[in-house]
N, C-alpha and C positions, 0 to 999 in steps of 0.2 A: 504491500499498502504506500503510494505518495503522500508526499505533504499535500498535494492538496486535495486527493481523496480525504488525507485527517481532517483539512479545514472543513471541508463541505459535511463532511458526519459530522463535526466538534457542532456549525452551523445548527444544520439539522434537530440536532441533539437540546438545543439552546432555544430552537422553535417551539419545539414539543414540550417541550418542561414549560416557558412561560405560557402556551397556551393550557396546560395544568396547573398553574398557579393561578391564572386568570380563573378561571372554572371554580379554584379551592378557595378563592379570596372570593367573588362571589356568595358564593354559598356562605362563607362564614362571614362574611355581612348580613346578607337574610336573615340568616340565625341567630345573631347577634341582635339585632334591630327588631326583630319581630317575634325571634324565642320559637320560632319552628322552620323543619329542616324543608324550604320548600323546594323540590328539586324540579320542579313545574317552570321557573321563570325563564327561559331558556326558550320555550315553548312560546310564551307568550310577543315574545320577540318572533316567533315565527310567523306567530298569525299577524303580526303588524305589518309586515312584509308582506305577504300575502294579502291583507286587507288593501295595501298600499298599490299592490299590483292591480287589482280589481279596481279600486276607484280611481286608478287615475287611467285602465284602460274604459271606464265608465263615463267620466264626467273630461276626459281629456282636455281638447283645447276652450270647453264653454265654463269651467271652471278652474281650467290648470292644475298645472304639475306640484307644485307645492303646498296648493292649498288642499291637496289630495291628500299627502303625506300627510299634514295635519292631521286633517279627518282620521286616518287610519293609525294615526298613533290617537288619539283622544279614542278611539272603538275599540284597539287592545286596552287602554286604560280600563275603558269601562265591562270590559268582557273580564277583566284581572281582579276589578271591584266586586265584578258580581260572585266570582270564582271565589273571591275572601269572604263574600257575605256569607254564599249559599256549602260551602265546603270546609275552608281554614276554619275560621272561626269556631267551629264544634268539634277540632280535632288541638285547639290548642292546649289542653290540659294531659293530651294522649301522652303516652310516651314517646321517645323519639321513632323508635325504631316505625314506630305505627307510624307518622306523620311522613315519613321518608317512605314509604310502604304505599300510602293514601297518595301522595303528590307525586309519584313514582306510575301509579296506574292513573293520572289526571294528564301525567307524557304522554303517553299511550292512545287515550281517548282524543287527544288536541293531534295528534300524528292521523290517527287512522281519521278525524274527520276532515283535515285538512286536505290527505290522501282522495276520500272521496267527493269530496268539493271541488278541488283543484286537478286532481288530477295526476297521476303518476311522472309525467314529459317535465320536463325543465320548462319552466318560465323566463322570457326575456323580455322586461319592458323596457320601454322608448329610453333614450338618451337623458338627464334632466336636461334643461333648458339653463345656457349658460357654463355651461361643461364641457360644451364639444370642443375637440382640438387634443 
């Protein structure tokens, strides 16, 4: 193995470690603030992206790209608030393992719902106005 291969592997390892650190920091932050092991927060980001894709396609030129992104963020926030009120409040006092299992089940439900609504193929939205080039 040459020096360049070693550097590439070192950078790949650092990139993977930084991804794991961000996931761990996110889970620690959520657990520290809300005292619940919320494993589903990434699924809400995914929902926000899919909502943005749908809203940009539906509203298109009539409303604009950037307002559609703001509406999608608000929609994902409303879904998150509904999940917090309907599910998470009921398990605040439960053991951490039960919280983890409940939120992991929520990940699977959200993933399957997104797969059912938007399908399995890649979705490419339009380029953001002002960011061409």
